[in-house]
C-alpha positions as CSV (number, residue, x, y, z in Angstrom):
1,M,11.2,-37.2,17.3
2,W,12.0,-40.2,19.5
3,N,10.1,-43.4,19.9
4,L,9.7,-45.2,23.3
5,K,12.6,-47.6,22.7
6,E,15.0,-44.7,21.8
7,F,13.9,-42.8,24.9
8,E,14.5,-45.8,27.1
9,S,18.2,-45.7,26.0
10,I,18.3,-41.9,26.8
11,Y,16.6,-42.4,30.1
12,S,19.0,-45.2,31.0
13,R,21.9,-42.8,30.4
14,Y,20.2,-40.2,32.5
15,E,19.7,-42.6,35.4
16,S,23.3,-43.7,35.4
17,S,24.6,-40.1,35.1
18,G,23.5,-39.1,38.6
19,L,22.7,-35.7,37.3
20,K,19.5,-33.6,37.8
21,V,17.2,-33.6,34.7
22,R,18.1,-30.0,33.9
23,D,21.9,-30.7,34.0
24,F,21.5,-33.9,32.0
25,C,19.3,-32.1,29.3
26,T,21.8,-29.3,29.1
27,N,24.7,-31.7,28.6
28,E,22.8,-33.8,26.0
29,V,21.3,-30.7,24.3
30,I,17.8,-32.0,25.0
31,N,14.7,-29.8,25.5
32,E,13.8,-30.3,29.1
33,A,10.0,-30.3,28.4
34,K,10.5,-33.0,25.7
35,F,12.5,-35.0,28.2
36,Y,9.6,-34.8,30.8
37,Y,7.0,-35.6,28.1
38,W,8.9,-38.9,27.2
39,Q,9.6,-39.7,30.9
40,K,5.9,-39.6,31.5
41,K,5.2,-41.8,28.5
42,L,7.9,-44.3,29.7
43,R,6.5,-44.5,33.2
44,A,3.0,-45.0,31.9
45,S,4.2,-47.8,29.7
46,K,5.6,-49.6,32.7
47,L,2.3,-49.6,34.7
48,P,0.1,-52.6,34.6
49,S,-2.9,-52.2,32.3
50,A,-5.5,-53.0,34.9
51,S,-6.4,-50.1,37.3
52,F,-8.4,-52.3,39.7
53,V,-7.2,-55.4,41.5
54,P,-10.0,-57.5,43.0
55,I,-9.8,-58.8,46.5
56,V,-10.5,-62.4,46.7
57,P,-10.5,-64.2,50.0
58,V,-8.7,-67.6,49.7
59,S,-8.5,-70.3,52.3
60,N,-6.1,-73.3,51.8
61,S,-7.7,-75.4,54.6
62,T,-11.0,-76.6,55.7
63,T,-10.9,-74.6,58.9
64,S,-10.7,-70.8,59.2
65,D,-7.3,-69.4,58.9
66,L,-8.3,-66.8,61.5
67,S,-8.6,-69.3,64.4
68,Y,-6.5,-72.0,66.1
69,T,-6.4,-73.7,69.5
70,V,-3.9,-73.2,72.2
71,N,-3.4,-75.7,75.0
72,T,-3.0,-73.8,78.3
73,G,-2.2,-76.2,81.1
74,G,-4.5,-79.0,80.0
75,T,-7.3,-76.7,78.7
76,T,-7.7,-76.2,75.0
77,V,-8.8,-72.6,74.2
78,P,-9.9,-71.4,70.7
79,V,-8.0,-68.3,69.7
80,M,-9.1,-65.9,66.9
81,L,-6.3,-64.2,65.0
82,P,-6.9,-60.6,63.8
83,P,-7.7,-60.5,60.1
84,E,-4.9,-59.4,57.7
85,Y,-5.4,-57.6,54.4
86,E,-2.9,-57.0,51.7
87,I,-3.6,-54.6,48.9
88,L,-1.3,-54.6,45.8
89,Y,-1.7,-51.3,43.9
90,P,-0.9,-51.2,40.2
91,S,2.0,-48.9,40.9
92,G,3.7,-51.7,42.8
93,I,3.0,-50.4,46.3
94,T,1.9,-53.0,48.8
95,L,-0.3,-52.0,51.7
96,R,-0.7,-54.5,54.6
97,L,-3.3,-54.0,57.3
98,K,-3.9,-56.1,60.4
99,G,-7.0,-56.0,62.5
100,T,-10.6,-55.3,61.8
101,V,-11.1,-52.9,59.0
102,T,-14.5,-51.6,58.0
103,P,-15.8,-52.1,54.4
104,E,-16.0,-48.3,54.0
105,F,-12.3,-47.9,54.9
106,L,-11.3,-50.7,52.4
107,K,-13.4,-49.0,49.7
108,V,-11.4,-45.7,50.2
109,L,-8.1,-47.6,49.9
110,I,-9.2,-49.5,46.8
111,Q,-10.9,-46.8,44.8
112,P,-8.6,-45.2,42.2
113,A,-7.9,-41.5,42.9
114,Y,-9.1,-39.6,39.8
């Protein structure tokens, strides 16, 4: 039976081989089901432990980051920028949204899929 460190070495060889799992396992005389079992354990060990990432609005200035003024021929006009959202999922995927998003839609994007 392998431990995670031993399988990391095997998995590294698999990745550099360029072979399909079945062909690699045949060449290495490894049970394919055992390979997939350890692959799943390895991937799970690489995920961050937290399954929820809180969204915290941050402003670095005293004025809103969503507005600024534009001088149009002597007239200063306030301009509102559309809000931007960035969600970083534990899997490493980043989702960027621009524009108005309802809280219900954000909730769907943030909730873990069980």
